[in-house]
N, C-alpha and C positions, 0 to 999 in steps of 0.2 A: 623494520618500518613497514613492510608490505603486509604484515599480519595485524597491525594496529586497527585497521578498518577492514572489515570483511562484508561483502555483499552476497547474500544467499537467495537464489532463485528456487522456490519450493514448488514442486509439482508442475503440471503442464503450464498453467498461467504464469507462475513465477519464473520458470525457465525462459518462456518466450519474452517476457518484458525485460528480464535481465540481459538476455542475448542482445536486444536492440540497444539497450543502455551502454553495453559494452562496445558496441560498434560506434556509437555517437560520442561517448565521453572517454577520452583516453588518459583521464587523470586519476582513475580508479585503479588500484594495483591488484587487489585481491578479490577473486570472484569464486563462488562455489555454486554448482548446479546440483540439485538434489531431487531425484525422482525414482519412481519405480518402473518407469518406461524409458529406455534408452533413446527412443524417438523424440523425447522432449529435449534432449541435449543438443546444442548448436554443433554443427559440424566443425566450425572453426572458432576456437576460443583459446585464450591464455589461461582460462580458470580450471578449476578442478571439477571433475564429474564423479558423483557418488551415486551409484545405482542401489536403490533400496530393494531388497528381495523380499517379497511377500508370499505368504502361502496361497497356493492356487485353489480357487473354488470357494463360492459363497461370498456374501457381502460381509466385510470386516468392519467392526465398530472401531472408532478412534482409540479406545482403550486397548483393544486387541492388537491394533497396528502398532501402538507404542511398545507393547510387550514383545512383539516380533522383532522390531528394529533396535532394541536397546543396545545390543552388542555391536550392531553395524554402525552406530553413531559415535563409538568411542573415540575414534581419531578426530572427528569433527568437534566433539565436546572438548578435547584437549586443545585444539586450535583456538576455540572460543575463549578458553580461560586465560590465554596469553594475549588476547586482544583488548582494545579499549572501547571499540564500538562495533556492534553487529547490526546490520540493516537486512531485514528479511522481507522479501516480496512474495506474496502468496494470495490465492483466492480463499475467502473464508469458509466456503462451502465444499471444497473438494475433499475427497477422503484423506489425502496426505496432509493437506493444509490444516484440516480440523484436528488431525492426530498430532502433528509434529510442530506446528507453529507455537502453540502454548508450551510444549515441552522444551523446544529450543530456546525460547524466551525465558523459561524458567532456569535453564542452565546458566544463562547470562546473569539473571537476578541473583542466583545462588553464589556467584563468583564475582560480584560487584562489577560486572561488565555491562555497560550501557547497551540498551537494545531498542531500535526503532523498527516497528512493524508497519508495512505498507499492505493494506488489505483491500482486495476487490470484493465487493458485495454481490450476492446473486441478483438476477433480475427480479422484478416484482411478480412476474408470472410463474416463477420457479418456486412455487409455495413449498414443495417437498424439501427444498434445500434451506428454507429460512431458519428452521430450529437449529439445525447444525451450525449454520453461520452465526446465529445468536450466541451459541455456547462457545465457539471459537473466539467471538468478539469479547465476551465476558472473561474467559480465562486469559486472553492476551492482554486485556487491560490490567489484569491482576499481576502480570509479570513484566510486561513491557514498560519502558520509560516513556515511550510515545507511540501513538497510533495514528497513521494517516488513512482515512477512508476514501475509497474510490466508488462512486455511485455510477454503475455502468449504464443503468436506465437512462439517466440524464445525458450522458455522453452520446448515446445512440440517438436520443430525442434531438440533440443539438445538431446532428447531421443526418437529417431524415432522407436526403436524396441519394445516398450512397447505395449502390447495388448490393443486394444481400450476399452475394458470393465474395464481395470485397469488404463487407461491413466489419467483420470481426478483426481482420488484420489492420484495417484503417484505425479502429478504435485502439488496438494494441499500440500502433504507431504513436497516437496521440498521447496515450498514457506514458509510454517510455520517453518520448520527447519532452513531456512536461516534468517528469522526475529528473531527467538528465539536465534539464535547464536550471532547475533549482539546486543542482549540485555545483554549478559553475564550471569553469570561469565565464564571465560575460564581459561585454564591452564596457559597461558602466554599472556601478552599484555594488552592494555588499551581499549579493546573493550567492551563497556558498554553502558547503556542507555544515560549517560551524553554525551558521545563522539558522539553517534548516533545523538542526537538532535543537538549537536553543529555543525556538518558538513551539516545538512540538514536545519538548520534555516537560512533563507534569502529568497529573493523574486525570487526563481528559482526552477528548477526541480532536483530531485535525481533519479538515475536509479539503480535498484537492478539487479545484473546479476550473473549467477551460471554456474559453470563448474564441471565436475566430470570425474574421471578415475578409472578404475578397473584393470589397467595393473600392472604387478609386478614391472616394473621399469619406471622411469621418471613420476611417478604419479602426482606430483605436477606441473610439466611443462605442461602435458596434460590438467589437470584441469584448470590451470589458463589460458591457451590459449582458452579453451572453454568459460570461463567467459568473457574474453576480446572480443571474437568474438560476444557474445551475446550483449555486451555493444555496440560494433560497429554498430550493426543492429538497434539500438534504437536511438542513438545520436552520435554526433561527439566526440569521446574520447578526442581529443585535447582541447575541450572547458571546461573540468572538471578542478576544482581547489581544490577539497578536495576528499579524498578517505579513505574508510575503507576496509582493506583486511583481511579476516579470512580464515584459513585453518583448516579443520577437517580432520585428517588422522590417519593412523595406527601408531604404536610405532616406526616404521622404519623411520618416518620423521626426516630429519637431518637439520643441520644449513645451509648447502649449498642449501638444497631444499627451505628453507624459504628465503634465500638470492636471489636465482634464481627467485623465484615468485615476490618478491619485485622489482627486476630489470626489470622484464617483464612488470609489471604495470607502472613503471616510464618511461620505454622506449616507451610504447604506448601513454601515456598521455602527456608526455613531462615536460618542465620546469615550467609550469604554476602553478604547485601544491604548495598551501600555507599550506596545512594540509595533512598529511598522517600518518594513524595509522594502525598497524597490530597486529594480534593475532592468536593463534592457540590452537587446543585442540587435544589430541591424545586418541586413544582407541585401541580396539582389531581388529577394521575394517581393511579390506585389501584394501579399496578404499579411495580415496582422493576427498574431496569436497572443491572447491574454491568459496568463496562468495565475490563478489566485490561490495561495495556501493560507487558509484560516484556521486558527487554533483557539482552544478555550471552551469547547462544547462539552457539557455534561451530558447532553441528550441529543439524539438524531432520530431520523425516521426509522432507523433500524432498531430501536429499543424494543418494538413489538416482536421482533424475530425470536426473542428469548423471554416469553411471559413469565416463566418460573422465577427469573431474576427479579422482575418487578414485584411478583407476589411475595417472595421470600426476603427480598431486600434486607441484608444484614442478619437474617435469621438462619442462614445455612449452617447445618451442623458440621459439614466437612466439605469444604470447597477445593480440596487438593485434586490433582489430576489422577484419574484412575489409570491403572496399568495392569492388563491381564497378561500374566506370564504364560508362555506356551510350553507347558511342562507336563509330561505324563506322569501322574502320580498313581497310576494303577487302579483308578476308580471309574467304573463304567458311567458314561453320561447318556442322558436321553436325548436322541437326535431330534432335531426340529422337523416337524411334518412339512 
């Protein structure tokens, strides 16, 4: 049973987020941390740690990385083949994520194993990373059963008063908490892994958005408006057809608060909704966090990251993943200047 659902943290970002989820949600049985840097692995985990050994020296392309690590991933590939669902958490722009996320999701696709990819997109100012992230997104969509996109720009913008030395860990906490909450269990509602996968499974994108309020009154209204604003900055809300809404609040959360939050979401997204699920959890916290997972998007603000995909749309001669095998065939090569 433990191998039926596998969570994979890929690279620096994926390992950080998965480690936090492991600490928060004890209902997940199988974890795997995958990185070329042992410092990315958590010190305390019940999961498996797989260090990828790469050649030292120079910038490696995604195709070259795939060629180097093929033999190193045989055990993990075999584990995937006996699973029912693999959930991969990664940044779209990192070297390891760009190389291995499409490869791992392709293994799942070839063996009729469901794969959900959770991708963090680069900041808008990281222009040099956009094209790589766009390629990762295109290939991941080709092989994954569902993709959840995380807009780090808007999460940072939603919490502008956080000191810079704490900001990145703070944002990681928000992302991990949001994903963990959507996995369940919760005090009320049908927010669980089954529903999470049900609304994200199809050939389109899902967007994770977060809002928060620490005010004594109108907590849920302020939080839900923040989450919906974040969604609007990433995709056209009216294009969504499925939604999961989760509220984490203090024990003062009322039925009218929940009803108001539901109406706010329905009011922005409109009549196209075919699936709407909500849930909540209460604690001694004085703040309210609203988490909205919206699905059904054919396009997002990240489409421009891969201009070739737009230009060639459906005219690609060969869209398979490239893989450069690191084999010495005795032919001299011209070194790069």
